[in-house]
C-alpha positions as CSV (number, residue, x, y, z in Angstrom):
1,A,-1.4,12.5,-62.9
2,E,-0.7,14.3,-60.0
3,Q,-3.1,13.3,-56.6
4,R,-4.2,16.6,-55.0
5,G,-5.5,17.1,-51.4
6,T,-3.2,14.6,-49.8
7,G,-1.1,16.3,-48.0
8,E,-1.1,17.4,-44.3
9,D,-1.2,21.6,-45.9
10,D,-3.6,20.7,-47.8
11,R,-6.6,20.0,-45.8
12,Y,-9.5,22.4,-45.2
13,D,-9.1,24.2,-42.0
14,G,-12.6,24.6,-41.0
15,S,-12.5,28.1,-41.5
16,T,-15.6,29.7,-43.2
17,I,-16.3,33.6,-43.9
18,R,-18.4,33.3,-40.6
19,D,-16.1,31.4,-38.8
20,I,-13.1,33.8,-39.8
21,F,-15.0,37.0,-38.8
22,G,-16.4,34.7,-35.6
23,N,-12.5,34.0,-34.3
24,Y,-11.6,38.2,-34.8
25,D,-8.9,37.8,-31.9
26,K,-7.7,34.8,-33.3
27,V,-6.9,37.0,-36.6
28,R,-5.1,39.9,-34.6
29,T,-3.0,37.3,-32.7
30,G,-1.8,36.0,-35.8
31,E,-3.7,32.8,-35.4
32,G,-6.5,33.1,-38.2
33,Y,-6.8,34.7,-41.3
34,Y,-9.9,36.5,-43.0
35,P,-10.5,38.0,-46.2
36,I,-10.6,42.0,-45.5
37,H,-8.4,44.3,-48.1
38,F,-7.8,46.9,-45.1
39,V,-7.8,49.5,-47.7
40,E,-6.4,52.5,-45.6
41,T,-3.3,50.3,-44.3
42,R,-2.4,49.7,-47.7
43,K,-2.6,53.0,-48.9
44,Y,-0.4,54.1,-45.7
45,L,1.8,51.4,-46.6
46,Q,1.7,52.0,-50.7
47,Q,3.0,56.0,-50.1
48,V,6.6,55.0,-50.9
49,R,5.8,53.3,-54.2
50,D,3.6,56.4,-54.7
51,Q,6.3,58.8,-53.9
52,K,9.0,57.0,-56.1
53,R,6.6,56.8,-59.0
54,H,6.5,60.7,-58.9
55,I,10.1,61.0,-58.4
56,Q,10.4,58.8,-61.8
57,L,7.7,61.2,-63.7
58,L,9.9,64.3,-62.5
59,E,13.3,63.1,-63.5
60,N,11.4,61.8,-67.0
61,R,9.8,65.1,-67.5
62,I,13.5,67.5,-66.7
63,Q,14.8,65.0,-69.3
64,Y,12.0,65.5,-72.0
65,R,12.7,69.2,-71.2
66,R,16.7,69.3,-70.9
67,D,16.3,67.1,-74.5
68,A,13.8,69.8,-76.1
69,G,16.2,72.9,-74.7
70,L,13.7,73.9,-72.0
71,D,14.4,75.3,-68.6
72,T,14.3,72.6,-66.3
73,S,15.1,74.7,-63.0
74,W,11.6,74.8,-61.3
75,H,11.2,70.7,-61.8
76,E,14.5,70.5,-60.4
77,E,13.5,72.2,-57.2
78,E,10.3,69.6,-56.9
79,L,12.8,66.5,-58.0
80,E,14.8,67.8,-54.6
81,K,12.0,68.5,-52.4
82,S,10.0,64.8,-53.5
83,R,13.4,63.3,-52.7
84,K,14.0,64.5,-49.4
85,Q,10.0,63.7,-48.6
86,L,10.8,60.4,-49.9
87,T,13.1,59.8,-47.5
88,L,11.2,60.7,-44.6
89,T,8.1,58.6,-45.7
90,I,10.5,55.4,-46.0
91,A,12.0,55.9,-42.5
92,E,8.3,56.5,-41.2
93,V,7.4,53.6,-42.9
94,A,10.2,51.5,-41.9
95,E,9.0,52.5,-38.4
96,E,5.6,51.6,-38.4
97,I,6.4,48.4,-39.8
98,S,9.5,47.9,-36.8
99,K,6.5,47.8,-34.3
100,L,5.1,44.4,-35.6
101,K,6.1,41.6,-33.1
102,D,6.5,38.9,-35.5
103,V,9.9,39.0,-37.7
104,N,8.9,37.4,-40.8
105,Q,5.8,39.6,-40.7
106,E,8.1,43.0,-40.4
107,V,11.0,41.3,-43.2
108,V,7.8,40.7,-45.7
109,L,6.6,44.2,-45.4
110,T,10.2,45.8,-45.4
111,K,10.3,44.4,-48.5
112,R,7.0,44.4,-50.4
113,Y,6.2,48.3,-49.3
114,I,9.5,50.1,-48.7
115,D,11.9,47.8,-50.9
116,L,8.9,47.5,-53.8
117,M,9.8,44.1,-54.6
118,T,7.9,41.8,-56.1
119,W,6.3,38.4,-54.3
120,D,8.6,36.1,-55.6
121,E,11.4,38.5,-54.8
122,V,10.6,38.8,-51.6
123,A,10.3,34.7,-51.2
124,E,13.3,34.0,-52.3
125,T,15.6,36.8,-50.6
126,A,13.9,36.3,-47.5
127,D,14.5,33.0,-47.9
128,L,10.8,31.7,-47.0
129,K,8.6,30.1,-49.2
130,M,5.5,31.9,-51.4
131,R,2.7,30.5,-49.4
132,T,4.8,31.8,-46.1
133,V,5.5,34.9,-47.8
134,Q,1.2,35.1,-48.6
135,K,0.6,34.1,-44.5
136,C,2.9,36.4,-43.1
137,H,1.5,39.2,-45.4
138,G,-1.8,38.2,-44.4
139,H,-1.4,38.2,-40.7
140,A,0.4,41.7,-40.7
141,L,-2.2,43.7,-42.1
142,P,-4.5,43.1,-39.4
143,C,-1.9,44.2,-36.9
144,M,-0.4,46.8,-38.9
145,Q,-4.1,48.3,-39.1
146,E,-4.0,48.5,-35.3
147,I,-0.6,49.6,-34.8
148,L,-1.5,52.5,-37.6
149,L,-5.3,53.3,-35.7
150,S,-3.6,53.9,-32.1
151,D,-0.6,56.0,-33.4
152,G,-3.4,58.5,-35.5
153,L,-1.5,57.7,-38.7
154,I,-5.1,55.9,-40.1
155,E,-8.8,56.5,-39.7
156,L,-11.5,54.0,-40.7
157,A,-14.8,54.6,-42.3
158,E,-17.3,53.3,-39.3
159,D,-18.4,50.3,-41.9
160,Q,-14.7,50.5,-43.8
161,D,-12.2,47.4,-42.5
162,Q,-14.0,46.2,-39.3
163,P,-15.3,42.4,-39.5
164,E,-18.6,42.0,-37.6
165,K,-18.5,40.7,-34.2
166,E,-20.6,38.4,-32.7
């Protein structure tokens, strides 16, 4: 039988919710982690995915209309506008991600939110272990939130995504 919990990496690190929220400064510098969902930060990062999905739907509608012998000119104009917007969004999101200080965090967020890779693809193409990818993502979100807040690209509700400080 496989014995679990014996490796150095498997040891409990002492984190509890109280510890995590009490050590917010460590989280911001990448030394700790806490389970905040960063809703507005994720929404910002997921713009590329949402716009790519919208473009795919438009392409499908155009094909359906062509197959039915219907006019597609309005949809084609909308598709062209959407593609231009996607290009601008990718440039903006990539620029914001590039402000991260940790190169692994930048790679993980770029591959996940711009290249739209699965977690497995991110790990494989970045030549990182899955756990490292997960840690980088977890540490990158609070840093990304601070970047987006300071650049005025997101706003948070008073009680949203803010850990309690002691």
